[in-house]
C-alpha positions as CSV (number, residue, x, y, z in Angstrom):
1,M,15.4,-3.4,-13.7
2,G,12.2,-5.0,-14.9
3,Q,8.7,-3.8,-14.2
4,P,7.9,-4.5,-10.5
5,T,5.1,-6.9,-9.7
6,H,3.3,-4.4,-7.5
7,A,1.5,-2.5,-10.3
8,F,0.5,1.1,-9.5
9,K,-3.1,0.6,-10.8
10,D,-3.8,-1.5,-7.6
11,R,-5.8,1.0,-5.5
12,D,-5.7,-1.3,-2.5
13,W,-1.9,-1.7,-2.5
14,W,-1.8,-0.3,1.1
15,R,-3.8,-3.1,2.5
16,S,-0.8,-5.6,2.3
17,A,2.2,-3.4,1.5
18,V,5.7,-3.6,2.9
19,I,6.5,0.1,3.8
20,Y,10.0,1.2,4.6
21,Q,10.5,4.2,6.9
22,V,13.3,6.6,5.8
23,Y,14.7,8.8,8.5
24,V,16.4,11.1,6.0
25,R,19.0,12.5,8.4
26,S,20.5,9.1,8.9
27,F,19.8,7.2,5.7
28,A,22.5,8.2,3.3
29,D,24.7,11.3,2.9
30,G,24.9,12.5,-0.8
31,D,27.0,15.6,-0.3
32,G,29.4,14.4,2.4
33,D,28.5,17.0,5.0
34,G,27.6,14.4,7.7
35,T,23.8,14.7,7.4
36,G,21.7,12.4,5.3
37,D,19.8,14.0,2.4
38,L,17.5,13.5,-0.5
39,A,20.5,13.0,-2.9
40,G,21.6,10.1,-0.7
41,V,18.1,8.6,-0.8
42,R,17.9,9.0,-4.6
43,A,21.2,7.2,-5.0
44,R,20.0,4.3,-2.9
45,L,16.6,3.8,-4.6
46,P,17.9,0.7,-6.5
47,Y,18.8,-0.8,-3.1
48,L,15.3,-0.2,-1.9
49,A,13.8,-1.6,-5.1
50,E,15.9,-4.8,-4.7
51,L,14.8,-5.1,-1.1
52,G,11.3,-5.3,-2.5
53,V,9.4,-2.7,-0.6
54,H,6.2,-1.1,-2.0
55,A,6.4,2.3,-0.4
56,L,8.7,4.7,1.5
57,W,7.5,6.6,4.5
58,F,9.7,9.7,5.0
59,S,10.0,11.2,8.5
60,P,9.6,15.0,8.3
61,W,11.9,16.5,5.7
62,Y,10.5,20.0,5.9
63,L,12.2,23.3,7.0
64,S,12.9,22.9,10.7
65,P,15.2,24.1,13.5
66,M,15.5,20.4,14.4
67,K,14.7,20.8,18.1
68,D,12.9,17.5,17.9
69,G,14.3,15.6,14.9
70,G,12.3,17.6,12.4
71,Y,8.9,17.1,14.1
72,D,9.1,20.8,14.8
73,V,8.0,22.1,11.3
74,A,8.6,25.7,10.3
75,D,7.3,25.4,6.7
76,Y,5.5,22.4,5.1
77,R,6.1,23.6,1.6
78,T,9.9,23.9,1.9
79,I,12.4,21.1,2.2
80,D,15.0,21.7,4.9
81,P,18.2,22.9,3.2
82,A,20.1,20.2,5.1
83,F,18.2,17.6,3.1
84,G,17.9,19.4,-0.3
85,T,15.2,21.2,-2.2
86,L,11.6,20.9,-3.2
87,A,12.7,20.1,-6.7
88,E,14.8,17.2,-5.4
89,A,11.9,15.9,-3.4
90,E,9.8,16.0,-6.6
91,K,12.5,14.1,-8.5
92,L,12.8,11.5,-5.7
93,I,9.0,10.9,-5.7
94,A,9.0,10.5,-9.5
95,E,12.1,8.3,-9.6
96,A,10.8,6.0,-6.8
97,R,7.5,5.7,-8.7
98,E,9.4,4.6,-11.8
99,L,10.8,1.7,-9.7
100,G,7.3,0.8,-8.4
101,I,7.8,2.5,-5.0
102,R,5.3,4.9,-3.7
103,T,5.9,7.8,-1.3
104,I,4.3,8.6,2.1
105,V,5.1,11.9,3.8
106,D,4.8,12.8,7.5
107,I,2.4,15.5,8.7
108,V,2.6,16.8,12.3
109,P,-0.8,18.5,12.8
110,N,-0.7,18.9,16.6
111,H,2.0,21.6,16.6
112,V,4.4,23.6,14.6
113,S,7.8,25.0,15.2
114,D,8.2,28.2,17.2
115,R,9.9,29.5,14.0
116,H,6.7,29.0,12.0
117,P,5.5,32.3,10.6
118,W,2.2,32.0,12.4
119,F,3.8,31.7,15.8
120,R,6.2,34.5,15.2
121,A,3.3,36.7,14.2
122,A,1.5,35.7,17.4
123,L,4.4,36.6,19.5
124,A,4.7,40.0,17.8
125,A,1.0,40.7,18.0
126,G,0.6,40.5,21.7
127,P,-2.1,39.3,24.2
128,G,-5.7,39.1,22.9
129,S,-4.7,39.4,19.2
130,P,-6.3,37.4,16.4
131,E,-2.9,35.9,15.6
132,R,-2.8,34.2,19.1
133,E,-6.1,32.5,18.4
134,L,-4.3,30.1,16.1
135,F,-2.6,28.6,19.2
136,H,-3.5,28.1,22.9
137,F,-2.5,31.3,24.7
138,R,-3.9,31.8,28.2
139,S,-3.5,33.9,31.3
140,G,-1.9,32.1,34.2
141,R,-3.4,31.2,37.6
142,G,-2.5,32.7,40.9
143,E,-2.6,36.3,42.1
144,H,-0.3,37.6,39.4
145,G,-0.8,34.9,36.8
146,E,2.5,33.3,37.9
147,L,1.1,29.7,37.8
148,P,0.5,27.8,34.5
149,P,-3.1,27.6,33.3
150,N,-3.5,23.9,34.2
151,D,-1.6,20.8,35.3
152,W,-1.4,18.9,32.0
153,P,1.6,16.6,31.7
154,S,4.3,16.6,29.0
155,Q,3.8,14.0,26.2
156,F,7.6,13.2,26.4
157,A,7.7,10.1,28.6
158,G,9.7,10.7,31.8
159,S,9.7,14.5,31.3
160,T,9.2,16.6,34.4
161,E,9.0,19.9,32.6
162,P,5.7,21.8,32.3
163,V,3.7,22.1,29.1
164,W,3.2,25.8,29.5
165,T,5.7,28.6,28.8
166,R,5.2,32.1,30.0
167,L,6.1,35.0,27.8
168,P,7.4,38.4,29.0
169,D,4.0,39.9,28.2
170,G,2.3,37.6,30.8
171,D,0.6,35.2,28.5
172,W,1.3,31.5,28.6
173,Y,1.2,29.2,25.6
174,L,0.6,25.4,25.4
175,H,3.1,22.9,24.1
176,L,2.4,19.2,24.8
177,F,6.0,18.5,23.6
178,T,8.9,20.9,23.7
179,P,8.6,24.7,24.2
180,E,9.8,25.0,20.6
181,Q,6.6,23.1,19.5
182,P,3.6,25.3,20.2
183,D,0.2,23.4,19.9
184,L,-2.2,24.6,17.3
185,N,-5.8,25.5,18.0
186,W,-7.8,23.0,15.9
187,A,-11.1,24.8,16.7
188,H,-9.9,27.6,14.4
189,P,-11.0,27.3,10.8
190,A,-7.7,28.7,9.5
191,V,-5.8,25.8,11.1
192,R,-8.1,23.3,9.4
193,Q,-7.9,25.0,6.0
194,E,-4.1,25.3,6.1
195,H,-3.7,21.6,6.7
196,E,-6.1,20.6,4.0
197,D,-4.1,22.9,1.6
198,V,-0.8,21.2,2.8
199,L,-2.3,17.8,2.0
200,R,-3.3,18.9,-1.5
201,F,0.2,20.4,-2.0
202,W,1.9,17.1,-1.5
203,F,-0.8,14.9,-3.2
204,E,-0.3,17.2,-6.2
205,R,3.4,16.4,-6.2
206,G,2.7,12.7,-6.5
207,V,2.8,11.3,-2.9
208,A,0.6,8.3,-2.3
209,G,-0.1,8.8,1.3
210,V,0.3,10.7,4.6
211,R,1.4,9.5,8.0
212,I,-0.3,11.5,10.8
213,D,1.9,12.2,13.8
214,S,0.2,12.1,17.3
215,A,-3.1,11.8,15.5
216,A,-5.2,11.5,18.7
217,L,-3.9,14.8,20.3
218,L,-5.1,17.6,18.0
219,A,-8.4,18.6,19.6
220,K,-8.4,20.3,23.0
221,D,-11.3,21.1,25.4
222,P,-11.6,24.8,25.0
223,E,-11.9,25.2,28.8
224,L,-8.5,23.5,29.2
225,P,-9.6,21.8,32.5
226,G,-7.0,20.3,34.8
227,L,-6.5,16.6,35.2
228,A,-6.8,16.5,38.9
229,S,-10.6,15.9,38.7
230,D,-10.0,13.1,36.1
231,P,-12.3,14.7,33.5
232,V,-14.3,12.6,31.0
233,P,-13.9,13.0,28.1
234,H,-10.1,13.6,28.3
235,P,-9.3,17.2,27.6
236,F,-6.7,16.6,24.9
237,V,-6.6,12.8,24.0
238,D,-9.1,11.1,21.6
239,R,-11.7,13.8,21.6
240,D,-14.8,13.3,19.5
241,E,-14.1,16.5,17.5
242,L,-11.2,14.7,15.8
243,H,-13.4,12.5,13.7
244,D,-14.9,15.5,11.9
245,I,-11.3,16.7,11.1
246,Y,-10.3,13.3,9.7
247,R,-13.5,13.0,7.6
248,S,-12.7,16.3,5.9
249,W,-9.1,15.0,5.4
250,R,-10.4,11.8,3.9
251,R,-12.4,13.8,1.3
252,V,-9.2,15.4,0.2
253,A,-7.3,12.1,0.1
254,D,-10.1,10.5,-2.0
255,E,-9.6,13.1,-4.7
256,Y,-6.1,11.7,-5.2
257,D,-6.6,8.0,-4.2
258,G,-4.3,8.9,-1.3
259,V,-4.1,6.9,1.9
260,F,-3.6,7.8,5.6
261,V,-1.8,6.0,8.4
262,G,-2.4,7.4,11.8
263,E,-0.1,7.3,14.9
264,V,-2.9,6.4,17.4
265,W,-1.9,5.2,20.8
266,L,-5.2,4.2,22.6
267,P,-5.9,1.4,25.0
268,D,-9.6,1.2,24.2
269,A,-10.2,-1.0,21.1
270,E,-13.6,0.4,20.3
271,R,-12.3,4.0,20.4
272,F,-9.3,3.0,18.3
273,A,-11.4,1.4,15.6
274,R,-13.4,4.6,15.2
275,Y,-10.5,6.2,13.5
276,L,-10.5,3.5,10.9
277,R,-14.1,3.8,9.8
278,P,-14.6,3.9,6.0
279,D,-14.8,7.7,5.8
280,E,-11.8,8.4,8.1
281,L,-8.2,7.0,8.2
282,H,-7.2,4.0,6.1
283,T,-4.9,2.5,8.6
284,A,-3.2,3.1,12.0
285,F,0.0,1.9,13.6
286,N,-0.2,-1.1,15.8
287,F,1.7,-0.2,19.0
288,S,0.4,-3.2,20.9
289,F,2.4,-5.6,18.7
290,L,5.4,-3.3,18.7
291,S,5.6,-3.1,22.5
292,C,4.7,-6.8,23.1
293,P,7.4,-8.9,24.9
294,W,8.9,-12.0,23.1
295,D,6.3,-14.3,24.7
296,A,4.1,-16.7,22.7
297,E,1.0,-16.3,24.7
298,R,1.2,-12.5,24.7
299,L,2.1,-12.3,21.1
300,R,-0.9,-14.4,20.1
301,A,-3.1,-12.3,22.3
302,S,-1.7,-9.1,20.6
303,I,-2.3,-10.5,17.2
304,D,-5.9,-11.7,18.0
305,T,-6.7,-8.3,19.6
306,T,-5.3,-6.4,16.7
307,L,-7.3,-8.4,14.1
308,A,-10.5,-8.2,16.2
309,E,-10.1,-4.4,16.5
310,H,-9.9,-4.0,12.8
311,A,-12.5,-6.5,11.7
312,P,-15.7,-4.4,12.5
313,V,-14.5,-1.5,10.2
314,G,-12.9,-3.7,7.5
315,A,-9.5,-2.0,7.9
316,P,-6.2,-3.9,7.5
317,A,-3.9,-4.3,10.4
318,T,-0.4,-2.9,10.5
319,W,2.6,-4.7,12.0
320,V,5.6,-2.8,13.3
321,L,8.6,-4.0,15.2
322,C,10.4,-0.7,15.7
323,N,10.6,2.9,14.4
324,H,12.6,6.1,14.9
325,D,11.3,6.4,18.5
326,V,11.7,2.9,19.8
327,T,14.7,0.8,20.9
328,R,15.8,-1.3,18.0
329,T,14.4,-4.9,17.8
330,V,17.7,-6.7,18.0
331,T,18.6,-5.0,21.3
332,R,15.2,-5.1,22.8
333,Y,14.8,-8.9,22.2
334,G,18.2,-9.5,23.7
335,R,17.2,-8.1,27.1
336,E,15.5,-9.6,30.1
337,D,12.5,-7.3,29.5
338,T,11.8,-7.8,25.8
339,G,8.8,-5.5,25.7
340,F,9.0,-1.7,25.2
341,D,7.9,1.1,27.4
342,F,9.3,4.6,27.3
343,A,9.2,4.8,31.1
344,T,11.6,1.9,31.5
345,K,14.4,3.0,29.2
346,A,17.7,3.3,31.1
347,F,21.4,3.5,30.4
348,G,23.5,0.4,30.7
349,T,20.8,-2.2,30.3
350,P,22.4,-5.7,29.8
351,T,21.9,-7.1,26.3
352,D,22.7,-10.4,24.6
353,L,22.9,-9.3,21.0
354,A,23.3,-12.9,19.7
355,L,20.0,-13.9,21.4
356,G,18.3,-10.6,20.3
357,T,19.4,-11.2,16.7
358,R,18.0,-14.7,16.6
359,R,14.7,-13.6,18.0
360,A,14.6,-10.6,15.6
361,R,15.1,-12.9,12.6
362,A,12.1,-15.0,13.8
363,A,10.0,-11.9,14.5
364,A,10.7,-10.7,11.0
365,L,9.1,-13.8,9.5
366,L,6.3,-13.7,12.0
367,S,5.4,-10.1,11.1
368,L,5.7,-10.6,7.4
369,A,3.4,-13.6,7.5
370,L,0.5,-11.8,9.2
371,P,-2.4,-10.3,7.3
372,G,-2.1,-6.6,6.7
373,A,0.7,-4.1,6.0
374,V,4.2,-4.2,7.5
375,Y,6.3,-1.2,8.4
376,L,10.1,-1.7,8.3
377,Y,12.3,0.9,9.9
378,Q,15.6,1.7,8.1
379,G,18.4,-0.5,9.3
380,E,16.0,-3.2,10.7
381,E,16.8,-5.2,7.5
382,L,20.5,-5.0,8.5
383,G,19.9,-6.2,12.1
384,L,21.3,-3.0,13.5
385,P,21.4,-2.9,17.3
386,E,20.6,0.1,19.4
387,A,23.8,2.3,19.6
388,E,25.0,3.7,22.8
389,I,25.6,7.4,22.2
390,P,28.3,9.2,24.3
391,V,26.5,11.6,26.7
392,D,28.2,14.6,25.2
393,R,26.9,13.7,21.7
394,I,23.2,13.1,22.6
395,Q,20.9,15.4,20.8
396,D,17.4,14.1,21.6
397,P,15.3,16.4,23.8
398,M,13.9,13.3,25.6
399,Y,17.2,12.9,27.3
400,F,17.4,16.5,28.4
401,R,13.8,16.8,29.5
402,S,14.1,13.7,31.7
403,D,17.1,15.3,33.5
404,G,19.4,12.7,31.9
405,V,17.5,9.6,33.1
406,D,16.1,8.6,29.6
407,P,19.0,7.8,27.2
408,G,16.7,9.2,24.4
409,R,16.0,8.0,20.9
410,D,19.3,8.8,19.2
411,G,20.5,5.2,19.6
412,C,18.1,4.0,16.9
413,R,18.8,7.0,14.7
414,V,22.5,6.5,14.0
415,P,23.5,6.8,10.3
416,L,23.4,3.6,8.4
417,P,26.5,1.6,7.3
418,W,26.7,1.1,3.6
419,V,30.2,0.1,2.7
420,D,32.8,-1.7,4.8
421,G,36.3,-0.1,4.5
422,M,35.0,3.3,3.6
423,P,35.1,6.3,6.0
424,Y,32.1,6.3,8.3
425,A,31.0,2.9,6.7
426,G,30.1,4.6,3.5
427,F,27.4,6.8,4.9
428,G,29.2,9.9,3.7
429,S,32.9,10.1,3.2
430,Q,33.9,13.6,3.9
431,Q,32.7,14.6,7.4
432,E,31.8,12.7,10.5
433,P,28.0,12.0,10.7
434,W,25.8,14.1,12.9
435,L,25.6,11.1,15.3
436,P,28.7,9.0,15.9
437,Q,28.7,5.4,14.6
438,P,29.8,2.6,16.9
439,V,33.2,1.0,16.1
440,D,31.6,-2.2,14.9
441,W,29.2,-0.5,12.5
442,P,31.1,-1.6,9.4
443,S,30.4,-5.2,10.2
444,Y,26.7,-4.5,9.5
445,A,27.4,-2.8,6.2
446,V,25.1,-3.4,3.2
447,D,27.9,-4.5,0.9
448,R,29.1,-7.2,3.4
449,Q,25.5,-8.5,3.9
450,Q,24.8,-8.6,0.2
451,Q,27.5,-11.2,-0.1
452,N,26.2,-13.4,2.7
453,A,23.2,-15.6,2.1
454,D,22.7,-16.0,5.8
455,S,22.7,-12.3,6.6
456,M,19.7,-10.4,8.0
457,L,19.5,-8.4,4.7
458,S,19.4,-11.6,2.7
459,L,16.6,-12.9,5.0
460,Y,14.5,-9.8,4.6
461,R,15.0,-9.8,0.8
462,T,14.0,-13.4,0.5
463,A,11.0,-13.1,2.9
464,I,9.6,-10.0,1.1
465,A,9.9,-11.8,-2.2
466,L,8.1,-14.9,-0.8
467,R,5.5,-13.0,1.1
468,P,2.9,-13.2,-1.7
469,H,2.6,-16.9,-0.9
470,F,0.5,-15.9,2.1
471,G,-2.1,-14.1,-0.1
472,D,-4.8,-11.9,1.2
473,G,-6.8,-14.5,3.2
474,P,-7.5,-14.5,7.0
475,L,-5.3,-16.1,9.6
476,A,-6.2,-19.5,11.1
477,W,-4.4,-20.8,14.2
478,L,-3.1,-24.3,14.1
479,S,-2.8,-26.7,17.1
480,A,0.7,-26.4,18.5
481,A,2.7,-27.1,21.6
482,D,3.0,-24.6,24.4
483,G,5.3,-21.7,23.4
484,V,4.8,-22.4,19.7
485,L,2.8,-20.1,17.3
486,A,1.5,-21.8,14.2
487,F,-1.0,-20.5,11.7
488,S,-2.1,-20.9,8.1
489,R,-3.0,-18.3,5.5
490,A,-4.2,-18.5,1.9
491,D,-3.3,-21.3,-0.5
492,G,-1.8,-23.5,2.2
493,A,1.0,-21.2,3.4
494,L,2.0,-21.9,7.0
495,C,4.1,-19.9,9.5
496,V,5.5,-21.6,12.7
497,V,7.5,-19.7,15.4
498,N,9.0,-21.6,18.3
499,L,9.5,-19.6,21.5
500,A,9.7,-22.7,23.7
501,P,13.0,-24.1,25.1
502,A,12.7,-27.5,23.3
503,P,12.8,-27.9,19.5
504,A,9.3,-28.1,17.9
505,D,8.1,-30.6,15.3
506,L,6.9,-28.9,12.2
507,P,3.3,-29.5,10.9
508,A,2.9,-31.7,7.8
509,H,4.2,-29.8,4.8
510,S,5.3,-30.4,1.2
511,R,8.1,-27.8,1.2
512,L,10.1,-25.5,3.5
513,L,9.9,-22.0,1.9
514,L,12.2,-20.2,4.4
515,S,13.4,-20.4,7.9
516,S,15.0,-17.7,10.1
517,G,17.7,-20.2,11.2
518,P,18.7,-23.8,10.5
519,L,16.6,-26.7,11.5
520,D,18.1,-29.3,13.8
521,E,19.3,-32.7,12.6
522,A,15.9,-34.2,13.1
523,G,14.2,-31.5,11.0
524,R,12.7,-29.7,14.0
525,L,12.5,-26.0,14.7
526,P,14.9,-24.8,17.4
527,Q,14.0,-22.2,20.0
528,D,13.6,-18.6,18.8
529,T,13.4,-19.7,15.2
530,A,10.6,-19.3,12.6
531,A,9.7,-21.2,9.4
532,W,7.5,-20.7,6.4
533,L,6.0,-23.8,4.9
534,R,3.9,-24.9,2.0
535,A,1.2,-27.4,3.2
């Protein structure tokens, strides 16, 4: 394979990159045990290079009991044996780099696993010990300490379970997520030093960047006040102390030309932008766009708001349609409610997959034409729908912590189909995958889509290859009919997306670069179709 066009000496690559999220457990199974692994990823690196992506973001691949899909980390310096070894991870990073693909790893700084050596030492040391100062241990309320220290809610949407667990010795410990994920005390210098050491550990091994999970939750009010009084500032979301933490992280990253992307869910645009100041994080995920319904007016407002949020700090926007936590795009856009909200997830939601697929194809061209970086979740390029997991096979704690109301996130984590006609669609041939694949999964297989010029995979490959036509310039909206989004970028590249019922006339152009579906007989753009044009 020839030298990729995205040269590694470009320090600003992250400002306009296409970044592919790899959920290792479900990507490709190299040893046939039913679980995806690093050997599987290494074998599929040529596929990712042909897709044209500039970087891979790996969901946590560290040693973990897997109580929350690997986001319960027991050791950041060890690869989980289910995935491989540290030596294999180093080979993967190097091999991807030879293909022009950078690597981004996932850090989960809010909490660790209850199997982490620090937490096990804290349990053994007992109340009042220095070991417990690394976490949030407290006495309970009530006459005998039988009530939890405060009323904070779980960060798992729909969960009714408390965020405090009482130990036999009487102490309670804080976990904003599951009891197996105790929150760290970020006011303790050892916590800060350990994470800076972990960053250096992975930068030394050649990673180009770090994705920061739950980036706005780390700092806690030391008084741990309850929420009944509606305290300001919030006792555990978006506290000012966070910015000093990320400034120190930025100094580490700058030693290696490394980059950060933060998972920051905040409704306040000004507060959100603070994380993207020049001495803090480089980028943050755009959840407004991800959760936006398939509606022209609301999509335009989301795009405008996103660009306006980033402009004051000079940071590039990011565009995301789905990820490992969110209902897959094809399914979401095929429903009556095309937005996304964890609180509204339910079993048995009616879905028109043909409609959802048509919209997802148009949304792909929309997102790839916008200024900034684009994140692509594995299987999105195959048009995979959300799978319905039999109740007795569900593993996601969201399902259990919602008392069975929330179907959980397993439906977007089903192992990928690679080869039609092979056992388990070529994911791994010897043992059933850790999550069951739907019976129609082989119809989405990579080998079938590679042979079809009209497939979702072919659309993504072509779009990523043509994306440089849009350049690095700003977005300028064009006059268009109601329900139609039309804008220009650099060098006369245009994007038009028709969400209106009637076909839309295309603006004057010299060439049709790409469309998500065929134009009508009059050369107009049908409903739920997008086109890229050269003016």
